[in-house]
C-alpha positions, 0 to 999 in steps of 0.5 A, a space after each residue: 715826396 712833395 705833391 706839386 700843383 703848378 699854376 695852369 696845370 691840368 693835374 697834380 704832379 709829384 716832383 721826384 727828380 730835378 735835373 740841371 743844366 751846367 754851363 751858365 746855370 750852375 757854373 759860368 765862364 767869364 770872358 777873361 777865363 775863356 780867353 785864358 783857357 783858349 790861349 792855354 789850349 793853343 799853347 799846350 797843343 803847340 808845345 806838344 807838337 814841337 816835341 813831335 818835330 812839328 815844323 809849323 808856327 803857333 799861328 798855324 796851330 791857332 788857325 787849326 784850333 779855330 777850324 775845330 770850332 767850325 767843325 763842332 758847330 756843324 756837328 752840334 747843329 745835328 744835336 750830336 757831339 764829338 768827344 775829345 778824341 774826335 776833336 783832336 782828330 779834327 785838329 790834326 786834319 785842320 793843320 794846313 802844312 801837310 805835316 802828319 803826326 806819328 800815329 803813336 797811341 801814347 803820343 795821341 793820348 798826350 796830345 788829347 791831354 794837351 787839348 782838354 787840360 787847358 780848362 784847369 788853367 782858369 776854372 769856371 766859377 760857381 753861380 751864386 747860390 749853387 752850393 746852397 741850393 744843391 745842398 738843400 735839395 739833396 736828400 729830398 729829390 733825386 738830382 741829375 746833371 744834363 750837360 752839353 759839353 763843348 770843348 771841355 769833356 765830361 772827364 774834365 768836368 767831373 774834376 772841375 765839379 769835384 774841385 768846386 764842391 758840388 759833384 757829390 750832390 748828383 745821382 746821375 751825370 750825363 755829358 753830351 760828349 760821352 753819349 754823343 747826343 746834345 740837348 734838346 734831343 729827347 734821348 739825352 733826357 731819357 738817358 738821364 731819367 732812366 738811371 734815376 728811375 723817374 718818369 718824365 712827368 715826375 721830373 723837373 729840369 732847370 736851365 738857362 737856354 730856352 731852345 735846349 733846356 726848356 723846349 728839350 725838357 717839355 718835349 719829353 714831358 718834364 716840367 721846366 724852370 728857366 733861369 735868366 731874364 724875365 724878358 725871355 719869351 717862354 712857352 705858354 705852358 703851365 709846366 714852365 716857370 721862370 726865375 732870375 736867380 737859383 735861390 728862387 727855386 725853393 720858393 717855386 717848389 714851395 709855391 707849387 705844393 699847394 
């Protein structure tokens, strides 16, 4: 293990584990892919509902889809999350024509698949340097992923990570829709560190969002590295560093060794 001394820190720390945010840290969605995924999700839902003799229109399905987003914002504001099954329930409740889909388990499962599988129509992209970075860190550190999932559940993200070639690098995967908790809630960080067998003061978190990644990690005593613009205001804390590209992390780790 590497003995790391961060500028401004009060003590020597040994970093034994590194956890990563996912969206906009390791992978990213373009405006075009986001549009395609939304259109595919709405289309998938409408086609399936038609097979269930749904009498409404595509526009009604789209409005219900957007209302799910409003419900999710309310849930996320509490640092909680809703899984795919619950999001589909939100969707059915939002259909505004009084129609009720038969509560058949297979039909509900197929509707859920229509909802979650849309992301496969336009996969997110790897951020530049992600594969090289993870390959270099594997074997030196225990690696974890802490992801606020949004509309794409952890089950689908595992498929995406496998297709993108980075799933194998992680020792622990924590998805908010699975545990029902979102960053910056401290529980989601502890739920990741416990199976890694690493205490917070020996772990470092990398993410692009100050409010969830940086404040969340520091709130449990982890070290933190912000990925993004150098103009972002960060906590005045010796255990917080910044970088503008993933490729800078090895240099940061090298610097803090001495």
